[in-house]
ZAPA-370731 format. One record per residue (C-alpha): residue in three letters; z, x, y; residue number from 1. Coordinates in pm, whole numbers, plus 32768, in hexadecimal, padded with zeros to 4 digits. Example, Ala and Ser with C-alpha at 12.3 -4.5 7.8 and 13.67 -1.06 7.14 Angstrom:
residues 2
(pt "ala"; (830C; 84CE; 7E3E); 1);
(pt "ser"; (82CA; 8557; 7F96); 2);
//
This chain:
residues 381
(pt "met"; (B61A; 9745; 10E0); 1);
(pt "thr"; (B632; 9884; 11BF); 2);
(pt "glu"; (B61E; 97AA; 12F4); 3);
(pt "ile"; (B741; 96C7; 1279); 4);
(pt "leu"; (B81A; 9813; 11FD); 5);
(pt "arg"; (B7E1; 9885; 1369); 6);
(pt "glu"; (B850; 9759; 140B); 7);
(pt "val"; (B98C; 9753; 132F); 8);
(pt "gly"; (B9C1; 98C1; 1399); 9);
(pt "ser"; (B98C; 988E; 14E9); 10);
(pt "gly"; (BAA0; 977B; 1502); 11);
(pt "ile"; (BBA5; 9829; 1443); 12);
(pt "leu"; (BB61; 996F; 150F); 13);
(pt "gly"; (BB55; 9897; 1648); 14);
(pt "leu"; (BCC1; 980E; 15ED); 15);
(pt "thr"; (BDE7; 987C; 16E4); 16);
(pt "ile"; (BF5A; 985E; 16D4); 17);
(pt "trp"; (BF41; 9784; 17E7); 18);
(pt "gln"; (BE6B; 9696; 174F); 19);
(pt "val"; (BF64; 96B0; 1627); 20);
(pt "ile"; (C075; 964D; 16FE); 21);
(pt "met"; (BF96; 9521; 176D); 22);
(pt "phe"; (BF77; 94BB; 1602); 23);
(pt "val"; (C0DC; 94AE; 15D0); 24);
(pt "leu"; (C127; 9405; 16FA); 25);
(pt "gly"; (C01D; 92F7; 169B); 26);
(pt "gly"; (C0CB; 9307; 1546); 27);
(pt "val"; (C22A; 92CF; 15D3); 28);
(pt "leu"; (C188; 9170; 1697); 29);
(pt "ile"; (C10F; 90D5; 156C); 30);
(pt "phe"; (C252; 911B; 148C); 31);
(pt "leu"; (C2FF; 9072; 15AE); 32);
(pt "ala"; (C21D; 8F55; 15AD); 33);
(pt "ile"; (C23E; 8F40; 1456); 34);
(pt "lys"; (C38B; 8F8F; 13F4); 35);
(pt "phe"; (C437; 8EF2; 151E); 36);
(pt "glu"; (C334; 8E20; 1595); 37);
(pt "tyr"; (C349; 8E9B; 16E6); 38);
(pt "glu"; (C224; 8DE6; 1791); 39);
(pt "pro"; (C160; 8E28; 165F); 40);
(pt "met"; (C010; 8D6D; 16D1); 41);
(pt "leu"; (BFE9; 8E5D; 17FF); 42);
(pt "leu"; (C0BA; 8FB6; 1766); 43);
(pt "leu"; (C002; 8FBA; 1629); 44);
(pt "pro"; (BE9C; 8FC6; 16BB); 45);
(pt "ile"; (BF07; 908C; 17D1); 46);
(pt "gly"; (BF95; 918E; 16CB); 47);
(pt "phe"; (BE66; 9174; 15E5); 48);
(pt "gly"; (BD75; 919B; 1746); 49);
(pt "ala"; (BE3C; 92D5; 177C); 50);
(pt "ile"; (BDEA; 935C; 1636); 51);
(pt "leu"; (BC75; 92F9; 1663); 52);
(pt "val"; (BC41; 93BA; 17AF); 53);
(pt "asn"; (BCFE; 9515; 1754); 54);
(pt "ile"; (BC33; 953F; 162D); 55);
(pt "pro"; (BB1E; 9673; 1696); 56);
(pt "phe"; (B9DF; 95FE; 1702); 57);
(pt "ser"; (BA31; 9495; 1686); 58);
(pt "ser"; (B90D; 939F; 1692); 59);
(pt "ala"; (BA04; 92B1; 16F9); 60);
(pt "leu"; (B9DB; 934A; 185A); 61);
(pt "ser"; (B8A1; 93BA; 1881); 62);
(pt "phe"; (B790; 93F4; 1796); 63);
(pt "glu"; (B64F; 94F8; 17D3); 64);
(pt "gly"; (B662; 94A9; 1971); 65);
(pt "glu"; (B69B; 9334; 1926); 66);
(pt "pro"; (B7D7; 9292; 1944); 67);
(pt "gly"; (B8AD; 9212; 182D); 68);
(pt "phe"; (B938; 90CB; 17EB); 69);
(pt "leu"; (BAB2; 912C; 1886); 70);
(pt "gln"; (B9E8; 918A; 19CF); 71);
(pt "ile"; (B912; 9059; 19CF); 72);
(pt "leu"; (BA41; 8F95; 19B2); 73);
(pt "tyr"; (BAF2; 903E; 1ACC); 74);
(pt "asn"; (B9E4; 901D; 1BBA); 75);
(pt "ala"; (B998; 8EC6; 1B4B); 76);
(pt "gly"; (BAE2; 8E3D; 1B54); 77);
(pt "ile"; (BBE4; 8F4D; 1C0C); 78);
(pt "val"; (BAFC; 8FCF; 1D50); 79);
(pt "thr"; (BA8B; 8E69; 1D67); 80);
(pt "glu"; (BBEF; 8DC5; 1D63); 81);
(pt "leu"; (BB48; 8CAE; 1C3D); 82);
(pt "phe"; (BC66; 8D02; 1B3D); 83);
(pt "pro"; (BDBD; 8CCD; 1C17); 84);
(pt "val"; (BD04; 8BAE; 1CD2); 85);
(pt "leu"; (BCBE; 8AFF; 1B88); 86);
(pt "ile"; (BE36; 8B44; 1AEE); 87);
(pt "phe"; (BEA0; 8AA5; 1C33); 88);
(pt "ile"; (BDE4; 896A; 1BD8); 89);
(pt "ala"; (BE70; 895D; 1A83); 90);
(pt "val"; (BFEA; 89AD; 1AF4); 91);
(pt "gly"; (BFA4; 8873; 1BF2); 92);
(pt "ala"; (BF68; 87B0; 1ADF); 93);
(pt "met"; (C09D; 87E3; 1A14); 94);
(pt "ile"; (C199; 87C3; 1B4F); 95);
(pt "asp"; (C235; 86B0; 1B6B); 96);
(pt "phe"; (C2A8; 8689; 1CF4); 97);
(pt "lys"; (C369; 852D; 1CB8); 98);
(pt "pro"; (C4C3; 85E5; 1C93); 99);
(pt "leu"; (C46D; 86A2; 1E07); 100);
(pt "leu"; (C43D; 856B; 1E79); 101);
(pt "gln"; (C550; 84A4; 1E05); 102);
(pt "asn"; (C613; 85DA; 1EA7); 103);
(pt "pro"; (C54F; 8666; 1FDF); 104);
(pt "phe"; (C674; 872E; 2050); 105);
(pt "met"; (C633; 8821; 1F35); 106);
(pt "leu"; (C510; 8892; 2015); 107);
(pt "phe"; (C5F8; 8979; 20BF); 108);
(pt "phe"; (C679; 8A10; 1F85); 109);
(pt "gly"; (C503; 8A59; 1F2D); 110);
(pt "ala"; (C4D3; 8B10; 2072); 111);
(pt "ala"; (C5F2; 8BCA; 2062); 112);
(pt "ala"; (C5D8; 8C6B; 1F20); 113);
(pt "gln"; (C490; 8D11; 1F9A); 114);
(pt "phe"; (C56B; 8E0C; 207B); 115);
(pt "gly"; (C53C; 8F23; 1F53); 116);
(pt "ile"; (C3D9; 8F21; 1F92); 117);
(pt "phe"; (C3FA; 8F6E; 2105); 118);
(pt "phe"; (C528; 905D; 20D3); 119);
(pt "thr"; (C481; 9142; 1FD6); 120);
(pt "met"; (C32A; 9121; 20A3); 121);
(pt "met"; (C3CD; 91E6; 21A2); 122);
(pt "phe"; (C4A7; 92B4; 20EC); 123);
(pt "ala"; (C358; 931B; 2020); 124);
(pt "leu"; (C2C3; 9366; 2178); 125);
(pt "ala"; (C3E1; 9437; 21E7); 126);
(pt "thr"; (C3B5; 9532; 20DE); 127);
(pt "gly"; (C295; 95C1; 2173); 128);
(pt "gln"; (C1D0; 9599; 201A); 129);
(pt "phe"; (C115; 9462; 2041); 130);
(pt "asp"; (C045; 93DB; 2182); 131);
(pt "leu"; (C086; 926D; 2214); 132);
(pt "lys"; (BF91; 91BE; 2134); 133);
(pt "glu"; (C02C; 927E; 1FD3); 134);
(pt "ala"; (C18E; 922F; 205E); 135);
(pt "ala"; (C12B; 90A2; 2076); 136);
(pt "ser"; (C092; 90AC; 1F19); 137);
(pt "ile"; (C1D2; 9151; 1E7A); 138);
(pt "gly"; (C2D0; 9057; 1F3C); 139);
(pt "ile"; (C1D9; 8F48; 1EC8); 140);
(pt "ile"; (C291; 8F91; 1D5A); 141);
(pt "gly"; (C3BD; 8ED8; 1DC5); 142);
(pt "ala"; (C2F6; 8DB1; 1DE6); 143);
(pt "ala"; (C348; 8D9E; 1C7A); 144);
(pt "asp"; (C1CF; 8CEE; 1C47); 145);
(pt "gly"; (C0DF; 8DD2; 1B95); 146);
(pt "pro"; (BFAD; 8D32; 1C27); 147);
(pt "thr"; (C02B; 8D3E; 1DA1); 148);
(pt "ser"; (C070; 8ED3; 1D4C); 149);
(pt "ile"; (BF24; 8EEE; 1CAA); 150);
(pt "phe"; (BE77; 8E46; 1DBD); 151);
(pt "val"; (BF0D; 8F19; 1ECC); 152);
(pt "ala"; (BEFC; 9041; 1E0F); 153);
(pt "ser"; (BD5F; 8FFF; 1DE0); 154);
(pt "lys"; (BD5E; 9000; 1F59); 155);
(pt "phe"; (BE27; 90E8; 1FE8); 156);
(pt "ala"; (BE7F; 91F4; 1EE6); 157);
(pt "gln"; (BD5C; 91E2; 1DA9); 158);
(pt "asn"; (BDD8; 9365; 1D45); 159);
(pt "tyr"; (BF35; 92CF; 1CF6); 160);
(pt "leu"; (BEE2; 918B; 1C58); 161);
(pt "gly"; (BF35; 9204; 1AEE); 162);
(pt "pro"; (C0A4; 925A; 1B43); 163);
(pt "ile"; (C0DA; 914D; 1C2B); 164);
(pt "ser"; (C075; 9046; 1B35); 165);
(pt "val"; (C124; 90FC; 1A27); 166);
(pt "ala"; (C26D; 90EA; 1AFD); 167);
(pt "ala"; (C22E; 8F74; 1B57); 168);
(pt "tyr"; (C214; 8F06; 19F3); 169);
(pt "ser"; (C323; 8FD0; 1958); 170);
(pt "tyr"; (C424; 8F70; 1A69); 171);
(pt "met"; (C3D0; 8E1A; 1A1C); 172);
(pt "ser"; (C40B; 8E35; 18C8); 173);
(pt "leu"; (C545; 8EBC; 1908); 174);
(pt "val"; (C5E1; 8DDA; 1A05); 175);
(pt "pro"; (C6FD; 8D8A; 18DB); 176);
(pt "leu"; (C772; 8ED6; 18F0); 177);
(pt "ile"; (C734; 8F1A; 1A7A); 178);
(pt "gln"; (C7C8; 8DE6; 1B20); 179);
(pt "pro"; (C922; 8DB6; 1A83); 180);
(pt "pro"; (C9C8; 8F05; 1ACA); 181);
(pt "val"; (C943; 8EAC; 1C3E); 182);
(pt "ile"; (C9CC; 8D4F; 1C45); 183);
(pt "arg"; (CB05; 8DCE; 1BE0); 184);
(pt "ala"; (CB2C; 8EF8; 1CB3); 185);
(pt "leu"; (CB19; 8DF5; 1DCD); 186);
(pt "thr"; (CBD5; 8CC5; 1D60); 187);
(pt "thr"; (CD2F; 8C67; 1D1F); 188);
(pt "lys"; (CD78; 8B8E; 1BF0); 189);
(pt "lys"; (CDE9; 8A8B; 1CD5); 190);
(pt "glu"; (CC8F; 8A85; 1D42); 191);
(pt "arg"; (CBD8; 8AA4; 1C08); 192);
(pt "leu"; (CCCB; 897A; 1BC9); 193);
(pt "ile"; (CC4D; 8865; 1CB0); 194);
(pt "arg"; (CB8B; 8753; 1C3B); 195);
(pt "met"; (CA83; 8679; 1CE5); 196);
(pt "lys"; (CA21; 852D; 1D04); 197);
(pt "tyr"; (C8BF; 84D4; 1CA2); 198);
(pt "asn"; (C836; 8386; 1D11); 199);
(pt "glu"; (C6CF; 8360; 1C72); 200);
(pt "val"; (C5E1; 82BB; 1D7A); 201);
(pt "his"; (C4AC; 81EF; 1D0E); 202);
(pt "ile"; (C383; 82CD; 1D97); 203);
(pt "pro"; (C252; 81D2; 1DCE); 204);
(pt "lys"; (C116; 823B; 1D2B); 205);
(pt "ile"; (C07E; 8237; 1E74); 206);
(pt "ile"; (C165; 833F; 1F0B); 207);
(pt "glu"; (C10F; 8425; 1DED); 208);
(pt "ile"; (BF9F; 842A; 1E2C); 209);
(pt "ile"; (BFCE; 843E; 1F8D); 210);
(pt "phe"; (C0D5; 8551; 1F86); 211);
(pt "pro"; (BFC6; 8674; 1F03); 212);
(pt "ile"; (BEC3; 85DF; 1FF1); 213);
(pt "met"; (BFBB; 8604; 2105); 214);
(pt "ile"; (C03D; 876B; 20B6); 215);
(pt "thr"; (BEDB; 87EB; 20A0); 216);
(pt "leu"; (BE90; 8762; 2202); 217);
(pt "val"; (BFBE; 87D3; 22A3); 218);
(pt "ala"; (BFC7; 8928; 21FB); 219);
(pt "gly"; (BE38; 8960; 224D); 220);
(pt "leu"; (BE57; 8900; 239F); 221);
(pt "leu"; (BF75; 89E0; 240B); 222);
(pt "ala"; (BED8; 8AE9; 2347); 223);
(pt "pro"; (BD95; 8AFD; 22A3); 224);
(pt "met"; (BDC5; 8C0C; 21D7); 225);
(pt "ser"; (BEB9; 8B45; 2114); 226);
(pt "val"; (BD87; 8A6B; 2085); 227);
(pt "ala"; (BD30; 8B16; 1F75); 228);
(pt "leu"; (BE89; 8B32; 1EDD); 229);
(pt "ile"; (BF03; 89DD; 1F50); 230);
(pt "gly"; (BDF5; 8909; 1F1D); 231);
(pt "ala"; (BDB8; 8980; 1DB4); 232);
(pt "leu"; (BF15; 894D; 1D4A); 233);
(pt "met"; (BF0F; 87E8; 1E05); 234);
(pt "phe"; (BDAD; 8794; 1D83); 235);
(pt "gly"; (BE57; 87CA; 1C25); 236);
(pt "asn"; (BF74; 86F6; 1C6C); 237);
(pt "leu"; (BE7D; 85C5; 1CF3); 238);
(pt "val"; (BDCB; 85E1; 1BBC); 239);
(pt "arg"; (BF15; 85AB; 1AF9); 240);
(pt "val"; (BF9D; 849D; 1BD8); 241);
(pt "cys"; (BE68; 83C3; 1C37); 242);
(pt "gly"; (BE5D; 82FC; 1ADF); 243);
(pt "val"; (BCF7; 82F8; 1ABD); 244);
(pt "leu"; (BCAD; 8471; 1A1A); 245);
(pt "glu"; (BDA9; 846E; 1904); 246);
(pt "arg"; (BCC6; 8538; 1822); 247);
(pt "leu"; (BC6E; 862F; 194D); 248);
(pt "ser"; (BDD7; 8652; 19BB); 249);
(pt "leu"; (BE2E; 8699; 1816); 250);
(pt "ser"; (BD06; 879E; 1823); 251);
(pt "ala"; (BD88; 8851; 1942); 252);
(pt "gln"; (BED2; 8873; 18B6); 253);
(pt "asn"; (BE73; 88F0; 1779); 254);
(pt "glu"; (BCF8; 896F; 174B); 255);
(pt "leu"; (BCD2; 89EB; 18A1); 256);
(pt "ala"; (BE2D; 8A87; 18BE); 257);
(pt "asn"; (BE08; 8B3E; 176C); 258);
(pt "leu"; (BCA3; 8BA4; 179C); 259);
(pt "val"; (BCDE; 8C2D; 18F2); 260);
(pt "thr"; (BE2F; 8CBC; 1892); 261);
(pt "leu"; (BD8B; 8D71; 1765); 262);
(pt "leu"; (BC6C; 8E05; 1853); 263);
(pt "leu"; (BD59; 8E50; 1978); 264);
(pt "gly"; (BE46; 8F1A; 18A1); 265);
(pt "ile"; (BD4D; 8FFC; 17E5); 266);
(pt "thr"; (BCAE; 903C; 1947); 267);
(pt "ile"; (BDD7; 90A9; 19F0); 268);
(pt "gly"; (BE1B; 9168; 18D5); 269);
(pt "ser"; (BCA9; 9229; 18FC); 270);
(pt "thr"; (BD4A; 929D; 1A5B); 271);
(pt "met"; (BE62; 9377; 19B0); 272);
(pt "thr"; (BDB4; 949B; 195F); 273);
(pt "ala"; (BE6B; 9603; 1936); 274);
(pt "glu"; (BDE7; 9681; 1A8B); 275);
(pt "ala"; (BE46; 953B; 1B51); 276);
(pt "phe"; (BF94; 9500; 1A97); 277);
(pt "leu"; (C04B; 9624; 1A6A); 278);
(pt "asp"; (C0B4; 9663; 1BBE); 279);
(pt "val"; (C220; 9685; 1C58); 280);
(pt "arg"; (C1D8; 9560; 1D58); 281);
(pt "ile"; (C19B; 9486; 1C0F); 282);
(pt "leu"; (C2FF; 94AB; 1BA9); 283);
(pt "met"; (C37F; 9473; 1CFB); 284);
(pt "ile"; (C292; 9308; 1D10); 285);
(pt "leu"; (C365; 92A3; 1BC9); 286);
(pt "gly"; (C4AD; 9315; 1C4B); 287);
(pt "met"; (C451; 9242; 1D96); 288);
(pt "gly"; (C3D8; 9119; 1CD8); 289);
(pt "leu"; (C530; 9115; 1C29); 290);
(pt "val"; (C5C5; 9137; 1D98); 291);
(pt "ala"; (C4FB; 8FFB; 1E0F); 292);
(pt "phe"; (C56E; 8F1D; 1CE0); 293);
(pt "ile"; (C6D0; 8F76; 1D1F); 294);
(pt "phe"; (C6BB; 8F46; 1E9E); 295);
(pt "asp"; (C60A; 8DF2; 1E6A); 296);
(pt "thr"; (C74B; 8D8C; 1D9D); 297);
(pt "ala"; (C829; 8DF5; 1E80); 298);
(pt "gly"; (C783; 8D59; 1FA8); 299);
(pt "gly"; (C773; 8C23; 1EF3); 300);
(pt "val"; (C8E8; 8C20; 1EB2); 301);
(pt "leu"; (C974; 8C8E; 1FE3); 302);
(pt "phe"; (C884; 8B9A; 209B); 303);
(pt "ala"; (C949; 8A8E; 1FC2); 304);
(pt "lys"; (CA93; 8B1E; 2048); 305);
(pt "leu"; (CA32; 8B0B; 21A3); 306);
(pt "ile"; (C9BF; 89BE; 217B); 307);
(pt "asn"; (CB20; 895C; 20CF); 308);
(pt "leu"; (CBDC; 89CC; 2235); 309);
(pt "phe"; (CB5C; 88A7; 22B0); 310);
(pt "leu"; (CB67; 879A; 21C7); 311);
(pt "pro"; (CCAE; 86CF; 219A); 312);
(pt "arg"; (CD72; 86CA; 205A); 313);
(pt "gly"; (CCE4; 8614; 1F36); 314);
(pt "lys"; (CB76; 8674; 1FC5); 315);
(pt "lys"; (CB64; 87C5; 1F89); 316);
(pt "val"; (CA43; 8853; 1EAC); 317);
(pt "asn"; (CA91; 8936; 1D9B); 318);
(pt "pro"; (CA1B; 8A8D; 1E15); 319);
(pt "met"; (C959; 8AEA; 1CBD); 320);
(pt "ile"; (C878; 89F1; 1D21); 321);
(pt "gly"; (C7EC; 8AD0; 1E29); 322);
(pt "ala"; (C782; 8BC7; 1D18); 323);
(pt "ala"; (C6A5; 8ACD; 1C6F); 324);
(pt "gly"; (C5C7; 8AE4; 1DB3); 325);
(pt "ile"; (C4E8; 8BE8; 1D34); 326);
(pt "ser"; (C3A7; 8BA5; 1C94); 327);
(pt "ala"; (C3EE; 8BE7; 1B2D); 328);
(pt "phe"; (C3C9; 8A90; 1ABC); 329);
(pt "pro"; (C48B; 8A02; 1A03); 330);
(pt "met"; (C549; 8B3A; 1995); 331);
(pt "ser"; (C621; 8B5F; 1AB8); 332);
(pt "gly"; (C676; 89E5; 1ABC); 333);
(pt "arg"; (C6C9; 8A17; 1943); 334);
(pt "val"; (C78F; 8B4B; 199F); 335);
(pt "val"; (C868; 8A9D; 1A9C); 336);
(pt "gln"; (C8B0; 896F; 19B4); 337);
(pt "arg"; (C936; 8A4E; 18B9); 338);
(pt "met"; (CA19; 8B04; 1995); 339);
(pt "ala"; (CAA1; 89C6; 1A2E); 340);
(pt "ala"; (CAE6; 8944; 18B5); 341);
(pt "lys"; (CB8A; 8A83; 1856); 342);
(pt "glu"; (CC92; 8A52; 1950); 343);
(pt "asp"; (CCB4; 88EE; 1927); 344);
(pt "pro"; (CBED; 8838; 1813); 345);
(pt "asn"; (CBFF; 86EE; 18C3); 346);
(pt "asn"; (CB4F; 8771; 19F4); 347);
(pt "phe"; (C9D8; 871E; 19FC); 348);
(pt "ile"; (C90F; 8794; 1B17); 349);
(pt "leu"; (C7CC; 87B1; 1A6B); 350);
(pt "met"; (C712; 86B0; 1B42); 351);
(pt "gln"; (C780; 874B; 1C78); 352);
(pt "ala"; (C70B; 88CD; 1BD4); 353);
(pt "met"; (C5CA; 8845; 1B88); 354);
(pt "ser"; (C597; 87C0; 1CCE); 355);
(pt "ala"; (C5D3; 890D; 1D9E); 356);
(pt "asn"; (C51E; 89A1; 1C82); 357);
(pt "val"; (C3DE; 88C7; 1CBF); 358);
(pt "ala"; (C42C; 8914; 1E5D); 359);
(pt "gly"; (C409; 8A81; 1DFC); 360);
(pt "gln"; (C2C2; 8A53; 1D59); 361);
(pt "leu"; (C228; 89B8; 1E91); 362);
(pt "gly"; (C2ED; 8AD8; 1F76); 363);
(pt "ser"; (C277; 8BE4; 1EA5); 364);
(pt "val"; (C10E; 8B7A; 1EE4); 365);
(pt "val"; (C158; 8B3D; 207A); 366);
(pt "ala"; (C214; 8CAC; 2059); 367);
(pt "gly"; (C0D9; 8D22; 1FE8); 368);
(pt "ser"; (BFE8; 8C86; 20D3); 369);
(pt "met"; (C0D0; 8CFC; 21F6); 370);
(pt "val"; (C0AA; 8E5A; 2181); 371);
(pt "leu"; (BF4E; 8E26; 216C); 372);
(pt "ala"; (BF1E; 8D97; 22B9); 373);
(pt "leu"; (BFE8; 8E76; 2390); 374);
(pt "val"; (BFE5; 8FEA; 22C7); 375);
(pt "pro"; (BE79; 8FFC; 2390); 376);
(pt "ile"; (BEF3; 8F89; 24C6); 377);
(pt "ile"; (C011; 907D; 24D1); 378);
(pt "met"; (BF24; 9191; 248F); 379);
(pt "leu"; (BE41; 911F; 25B9); 380);
(pt "gly"; (BF49; 9118; 266D); 381);
//
């Protein structure tokens, strides 16, 4: 009984105001997940993990010199990059590339909407507060792809893994609030009223099967560093489209995605200790993450407007399609269609928006792979 009271007393006496602040922050993330359904599968376990890890002498981190379960999960899933790779397999099994194969031109929008990554990376480096690897990890928030952000941060900036992950998933959930003002600021009403014809093209099954294999080979041969990201994503997609692994495809989309997301969330929360999280640079990361999303949206829209300068009348694209080139699938595509319908209830550009959105999924992974491949080379140079 005396030992129990001593342990209780040590926990209370060891509590600091900074840990209390982290309890509140964890509670806010849980509140946002439940009340507003902002990425609840990630924000809820992240918030609870932040509470667990900030309890003084928490056995979730370590007990009598032995690692606790959160430390074990971190070493097994984040340090080894296992969790992000498994998430990529699940995401690949969820993605339908047919809209993109029917509109391969949309690949350009998926590339243009990654502009925010590199702009934010340069901006973070220019502040003088972050080295090149940390700046690259902050910039990748603009990929609008949580697993890509986690993968890059786990390699380049493990000390900022928590805030980078929280920023990536939080801003993904806020796409319906972030994108519309940017789109409206960069387009005219006339441009938002542009209609686009959609001609559905039959995609043979063999093309669906060859596509993930060819993307893996091309990306891997050009940048071997990309194989972990591209390979996992395309393997998941191959399981989906091959037609003979229906049960595995469904398992990847459901059981695998749910289990790994749960473990990933609470493990990310375990990095949010008061000592590591309450730093002015954390606020800078959160702010620059928002900048990355804004410039991604702007890059896509401005690219569409540039393309329109060279397209004949009647063939022009609705510039809002460019905003859907970010990887926040399918939210961004739906935002664009909702804005088009608000301007003209009979304007239906959802399929083009979804095509660009799928291209953004691919573009974000390629951008993350480029960052992983180029940053070490630049540092050596």
